[in-house]
C-alpha positions in Angstrom: 33.7 29.5 14.3 31.2 27.0 15.7 31.8 23.6 14.3 29.1 21.5 12.6 27.1 19.5 15.1 27.8 15.8 14.8 25.3 12.9 15.0 25.8 9.2 15.4 23.1 6.7 14.6 22.5 3.3 16.3 20.6 1.0 14.0 20.3 0.5 10.3 16.7 -0.4 9.8 13.9 1.4 8.0 13.4 4.1 10.5 17.2 4.6 10.8 17.2 5.7 7.1 14.5 8.3 7.9 16.6 9.6 10.8 19.7 9.8 8.6 17.9 11.8 5.9 16.6 14.1 8.6 20.2 14.7 9.9 21.4 15.6 6.4 18.3 17.7 5.7 19.0 20.1 8.5 22.6 20.5 7.4 24.2 18.6 10.3 26.9 15.9 9.9 26.2 12.2 10.2 29.5 11.1 11.7 29.0 7.3 12.2 26.5 4.5 12.3 26.6 1.4 14.5 25.1 -2.1 13.9 25.9 -5.5 15.4 26.6 -6.6 11.8 29.5 -4.9 10.1 28.1 -5.7 6.6 24.9 -3.7 7.5 26.9 -0.9 9.0 29.1 -0.6 6.0 26.3 -0.7 3.5 24.5 2.1 5.5 27.7 4.1 5.9 28.3 3.9 2.1 24.8 5.2 1.4 24.9 8.1 3.8 28.6 9.0 3.8 29.7 8.2 7.3 31.9 5.8 9.2 30.8 2.2 10.1 31.0 0.7 13.6 30.0 -2.4 15.5 31.1 -1.1 18.9 28.8 1.5 20.4 31.3 2.4 23.1 33.9 3.2 20.5 31.5 5.2 18.4 30.4 7.2 21.5 34.1 7.9 22.2 34.4 9.9 18.9 34.9 13.6 19.8 33.0 14.7 16.7 29.8 13.0 18.0 27.5 15.3 20.0 24.2 13.5 19.7 23.3 9.8 19.5 20.1 8.9 17.6 18.7 5.5 18.9 16.8 3.6 16.2 16.9 0.1 17.6 13.9 -2.1 18.7 11.9 -0.3 21.4 12.9 -2.6 24.2 16.6 -2.1 23.6 16.7 1.7 24.1 17.7 1.9 27.7 21.1 0.5 27.5 22.2 2.7 24.6 20.7 5.8 26.2 22.6 5.2 29.5 25.9 4.5 27.6 25.4 7.8 25.8 24.8 9.7 29.0 27.9 8.2 30.6 29.9 9.4 27.5 28.4 12.9 27.8 26.3 12.6 24.6 22.8 13.9 24.1 20.2 11.4 22.9 17.3 11.7 20.5 15.4 8.4 20.7 12.9 6.8 18.4 9.5 6.4 20.0 8.6 5.0 22.5 11.4 5.8 24.9 11.3 2.1 26.0 8.7 -0.5 26.9 8.4 -0.2 30.7 8.2 2.8 33.0 11.1 1.5 35.0 13.3 1.5 31.9 12.0 4.9 30.8 12.6 6.4 34.2 16.1 5.0 34.2 16.8 6.7 30.9 15.5 10.0 32.3 17.6 9.7 35.4 20.8 8.9 33.6 20.6 12.0 31.4 19.5 14.2 34.3 22.5 13.1 36.3 24.8 13.6 33.3 23.5 17.0 32.4 22.7 15.9 28.9 19.5 16.2 26.9 17.2 13.2 26.3 14.5 13.7 23.6 12.1 11.6 21.6 11.0 11.7 18.0 7.3 12.3 18.2 7.5 14.2 14.9 3.8 14.6 14.4 3.9 17.3 17.0 5.6 19.4 14.4 2.8 19.2 11.8 2.0 22.8 10.7 -1.7 21.9 10.8 -1.6 21.6 14.5 -0.5 25.1 15.2 -3.9 26.7 14.7 -5.4 24.0 17.0 -2.8 24.7 19.7 -3.5 28.5 19.4 -7.2 27.9 19.8 -6.7 25.8 22.8 -4.4 28.4 24.4 -6.9 31.2 23.7 -9.8 29.2 25.2 -11.8 29.1 22.0 -13.0 25.5 22.7 -14.7 26.6 25.9 -14.6 23.8 28.5 -13.1 20.7 26.9 -15.7 17.9 27.1 -14.2 15.1 25.1 -11.4 14.0 22.9 -10.5 10.9 20.9 -7.8 9.3 18.7 -8.3 6.6 16.1 -5.7 4.6 14.3 -7.4 2.1 12.1 -4.3 0.7 10.4 -3.3 -2.6 8.7 -0.1 -4.6 8.9 0.3 -7.8 7.0 1.4 -11.0 8.6 4.8 -10.6 7.0 5.3 -7.3 8.9 5.3 -9.4 12.1 6.7 -12.8 10.9 9.6 -11.3 8.9 10.7 -9.3 11.9 12.7 -10.5 14.9 10.9 -8.1 17.2 7.6 -6.8 16.0 4.8 -8.2 18.0 7.1 -9.5 20.8 6.6 -8.5 24.4 10.3 -8.1 25.2 11.2 -5.8 22.3 8.0 -4.3 21.0 6.4 -4.1 24.5 3.0 -3.8 22.9 1.4 -3.8 19.5 -1.2 -1.5 17.9 -0.9 1.1 20.7 2.7 1.1 21.9 4.1 0.9 18.4 1.7 2.4 15.9 -0.9 4.3 18.0 1.5 6.0 20.3 1.9 9.0 18.1 -1.7 9.9 18.4 -1.8 9.1 22.2 1.2 11.5 22.4 -0.9 14.2 20.8 -3.7 13.7 23.4 -1.1 13.9 26.2 0.6 17.0 24.7 -2.5 19.0 23.8 -4.8 18.2 26.7 -4.7 18.0 30.5 -3.1 14.9 32.0 -4.9 11.6 31.6 -6.0 10.5 35.1 -7.7 7.1 34.7 -8.2 4.6 31.9 -10.4 1.5 31.2 -9.0 -0.6 28.4 -9.6 -3.7 26.3 -7.0 -5.4 24.0 -7.1 -8.4 21.7 -5.0 -10.2 19.1 -7.5 -11.2 16.4 -6.1 -10.5 13.0 -2.6 -12.0 13.2 -1.6 -15.4 14.5 1.3 -15.9 16.9 1.5 -12.3 18.3 2.5 -11.8 21.9 1.0 -8.3 21.8 -2.3 -6.8 20.7 -3.5 -5.9 17.2 -6.7 -4.2 18.4 -7.1 -2.0 21.4 -9.9 0.3 22.7 -9.9 2.4 25.9 -11.9 5.1 27.7 -10.1 7.9 29.4 -10.8 10.5 32.0 -8.7 13.7 31.9 -7.8 16.0 34.7 -10.7 18.5 34.8 -13.3 15.9 33.9 -13.3 15.6 30.1 -13.6 12.1 28.7 -11.7 10.5 25.9 -11.4 7.5 23.6 -8.4 5.7 22.2 -8.7 3.1 19.4 -5.8 1.5 17.7 -5.5 -1.4 15.3 -3.2 -3.1 12.9 -6.0 -5.5 11.8 -8.2 -3.0 9.9 -7.7 -3.8 6.3 -6.7 -1.9 4.1 -5.8 0.8 6.7 -7.3 4.3 7.0 -6.0 7.7 8.1 -5.2 8.3 11.8 -7.5 10.9 13.4 -7.7 13.2 16.4 -10.9 14.9 17.6 -11.3 17.5 20.3 -14.6 18.9 21.4 -15.7 21.6 23.9 -18.6 23.7 24.9 -17.7 26.4 22.3 -15.8 24.6 19.6 -14.5 21.4 18.0 -11.6 20.3 15.7 -10.7 17.2 13.8 -7.1 16.5 12.7 -6.8 13.7 10.0 -3.2 12.7 9.2 -1.6 16.1 8.6 -4.7 18.1 7.9 -7.3 20.0 10.0 -10.6 18.9 8.4 -12.9 20.5 11.1 -12.2 23.8 12.8 -15.6 25.1 14.1 -16.2 27.6 16.9 -19.2 29.4 18.4 -17.2 32.7 18.0 -16.2 32.1 14.4 -13.4 34.0 12.7 -13.0 34.7 9.0 -9.7 32.7 8.9 -11.2 29.6 10.5 -12.5 28.0 7.3 -9.4 29.0 5.3 -7.4 26.9 7.8 -9.5 23.8 7.1 -8.0 21.5 4.5 -10.6 20.3 2.1 -10.5 16.8 0.6 -9.5 13.4 1.9 -6.2 13.2 3.8 -3.7 10.6 2.5 -3.5 7.6 4.8 0.2 7.9 5.6 1.4 4.6 6.8 -2.1 3.2 7.3 -1.5 0.1 5.3 2.2 0.2 4.6 4.7 1.4 7.1 7.2 2.5 4.5 4.6 5.0 3.1 4.7 6.9 6.4 8.4 7.4 6.4 9.0 10.7 4.8 11.5 12.8 6.7 10.1 16.3 6.6 8.5 16.3 10.1 11.5 14.4 11.5 13.8 17.1 10.2 11.7 19.7 12.1 12.1 17.6 15.2 15.8 17.2 14.7 16.3 20.9 14.0 14.5 21.8 17.2 16.6 19.3 19.2 19.8 20.8 17.9 18.5 24.2 18.9 17.9 22.9 22.4 21.3 21.4 22.7 23.1 24.4 21.3 21.2 27.0 23.4 21.0 24.8 26.5 17.2 25.3 26.6 14.5 22.7 27.2 13.4 20.4 24.4 9.7 20.3 23.9 9.7 16.4 23.7 12.0 15.7 26.6 12.0 12.5 28.7 9.2 13.7 31.0 7.0 14.7 28.1 7.6 11.5 26.1 7.0 9.4 29.2 3.3 10.5 29.4 2.1 8.5 26.3 4.0 5.4 27.5 2.4 5.7 31.0 -1.0 6.1 29.4 -0.7 3.1 27.1 0.8 0.8 29.8 -2.1 1.8 32.1 -4.5 0.7 29.3 -2.7 -2.6 29.1 -2.9 -3.1 32.8 -6.6 -2.3 32.7 -7.1 -4.8 29.9 -5.3 -7.5 31.9 -7.1 -6.9 35.2 -10.5 -5.8 34.0 -10.3 -2.7 36.3 -10.0 1.0 36.0 -6.4 2.0 36.3 -4.8 5.3 37.4 -2.0 6.6 35.1 1.4 6.5 36.8 
């Protein structure tokens, strides 16, 4: 009889709770949690029915642990991911994988060498509303793709930054409105469309004092094949509005707002097209309050797929190479903003 797959969790913050709920929702076992502060670890462990640790190495040594979930600040992911690989554990990491390509590539290399799986929680990829859009792209219903854009006009209060030890810092956040909040939508561009080749970007910190990172960013993109794109991200757009993806081609267009398709129009229309469209205004999940975005349904779908990948030894759809693309695109935007030049995506 196959034993229940075991998860360990590094981190006890807000997103760690979402991950813990996702583990339990798929019927897996949360074996242990690790925090630098035992009091935090014990409180979390009492809430979710697992063991408390302050020593990551000791937790990774538990034979019941198959998968480490990393839910620490973005710039602290590498070290934990490498430790897990050396211990023979698979890793499912909170986005982004890390804050530089050197660190991301080191994570990928460590798990390649260990023969373990590295994945990332870009849970929006699992939105059911995206499936008709994926199918239409695969079938060529858009014709030639001409343009695409993502827009994340969100709001974060001053306290979001000032009450945190890492939000808005270069070392641990690595970026602001794009690398933290907007990366989910940039990931969708990278997942759905041909690779981004070049970017021209501008960033600014306007709405919050004392940030090391941006709270507004805009960029123009050129995709392989010639299509153009736009990226806009902000945490200074009060009170915050729904995130949005648009894709247009010579024979069709679609708009995805939060978790709904609001436009799905094609020159060769089908009866089911308009039934697919969700009428009304999509809720602004997380637009003004990060806690509002943190339901675990899509995370659970991501976790379930990761477990399937581990158990069947088949590729995970959001592996290290796939998750790297959005980081590379955003870091190229930052470089363009710094230099005032067009930048090729690494």
